[in-house]
N, C-alpha and C positions, 0 to 999 in steps of 0.2 A: 506494499501499499505506498511505505514514504516514497517508495522508489518512483510509482504509477503519477502521484499527486510532485514528487519535482518537477516532471517530464511534462508534466500536465503545466506547472507553471514556467517552465522557460518556455515551454511553448507560446505560451501568453504574453512572457516579456519580448519574447520576438517578434511577436506582432505587435504588437505597442509601436518599438523601437523605433519603426517605422512610420509610427504616425503621427502627423502634428496636430500639435493642440489647438482647436478651435476658444477657446477663451477659458481663461486660468481661474479655477476656483478654491478658494480654501478650507483644507478641511474643514477648518472648524466653522465655517458658515451652514457646516449641513447639517440640513434634519429631514429625515424622510421617516413621519411616521407609517409605520404594516400595521396588519391586523396578525394578529396569531395565525392564520392557516397561511397567509403569503409568505412569514418567517420562518416558518416550519417547513414551508415548503424551499427556499432559498438554501437556509442548515444544511434540511435533504440534498439538494443537489451539491452544495460546496460539499456533501464527506465528512463534517464536523461532528466530530467523536467529544465520547466525556474524554476528557484529560487529553484533548488535544491543543494544539494551539494555534493562533490565528495572528498574523505580523499587519500590521498597519506601513502603506508608507508612503509619505508625503512626498 
């Protein structure tokens, strides 16, 4: 699982590195209020598990 996740993250970083930003938005200015079902679906899709780590970059 760790290797698969690392591979997926590396692929996403490669795709993002080729993109040009449209606008700069500071992370501390964002608030996305979502319902429990939406949040649960996002966690499920991200395959975040108890004890897992999530890293945010700015």
